[in-house]
C-alpha positions as CSV (number, residue, x, y, z in Angstrom):
1,M,-17.0,-78.0,-54.2
2,A,-18.4,-78.8,-50.8
3,S,-22.2,-78.7,-50.1
4,S,-23.4,-75.9,-48.0
5,V,-25.0,-76.7,-44.6
6,Y,-26.9,-74.2,-42.5
7,I,-26.0,-74.7,-38.8
8,E,-29.2,-74.3,-36.8
9,T,-28.9,-72.8,-33.3
10,T,-29.2,-76.1,-31.5
11,I,-25.9,-77.3,-32.9
12,P,-23.7,-74.8,-31.0
13,S,-26.0,-75.3,-28.0
14,Y,-25.4,-79.0,-27.9
15,L,-21.7,-78.7,-28.7
16,T,-21.0,-76.2,-25.9
17,A,-23.5,-77.1,-23.2
18,W,-22.6,-79.1,-20.1
19,R,-23.6,-82.7,-20.4
20,S,-27.3,-83.0,-19.6
21,P,-28.6,-85.4,-16.9
22,E,-31.6,-86.1,-19.2
23,L,-31.0,-89.2,-21.4
24,S,-32.8,-87.7,-24.4
25,L,-30.6,-84.6,-24.4
26,V,-27.4,-86.7,-23.8
27,A,-28.2,-88.7,-26.9
28,K,-28.7,-85.5,-28.9
29,Q,-25.5,-84.0,-27.6
30,Q,-23.5,-87.2,-28.4
31,T,-25.0,-87.4,-31.9
32,T,-24.3,-83.7,-32.6
33,R,-20.7,-84.1,-31.3
34,Q,-20.2,-87.2,-33.5
35,W,-21.4,-85.4,-36.6
36,W,-19.3,-82.4,-35.8
37,D,-16.2,-84.5,-35.3
38,E,-16.7,-86.8,-38.2
39,H,-18.5,-84.9,-40.9
40,R,-18.3,-81.1,-40.6
41,E,-15.1,-80.8,-42.7
42,R,-17.0,-82.2,-45.7
43,F,-19.3,-79.1,-45.8
44,D,-19.2,-75.3,-46.0
45,L,-21.0,-74.4,-42.8
46,F,-23.1,-71.3,-42.4
47,I,-24.9,-69.8,-39.4
48,S,-27.2,-66.8,-39.4
49,V,-25.8,-63.3,-38.8
50,K,-27.9,-63.1,-35.7
51,H,-26.0,-66.1,-34.1
52,Q,-22.5,-65.4,-35.3
53,A,-21.5,-64.6,-31.7
54,A,-21.3,-68.4,-31.2
55,I,-18.5,-68.8,-33.7
56,P,-15.6,-68.1,-31.4
57,T,-17.0,-70.7,-29.0
58,L,-17.3,-73.3,-31.7
59,R,-13.7,-72.8,-32.8
60,N,-12.7,-74.0,-29.3
61,V,-14.8,-77.2,-29.4
62,D,-12.2,-79.3,-31.0
């Protein structure tokens, strides 16, 4: 059984945003993308009902 992980709102934001010119944001975007690509399948991911509109966008991130 996989562990559950709550996906906070910055995760879809970093995954779907244009690459930022600010180095600190670039690092956060890259770290988020790396975790998403390498680790998300190990977990049951959840997002709040309020933010479920982001789910179709996340499905297209791959």
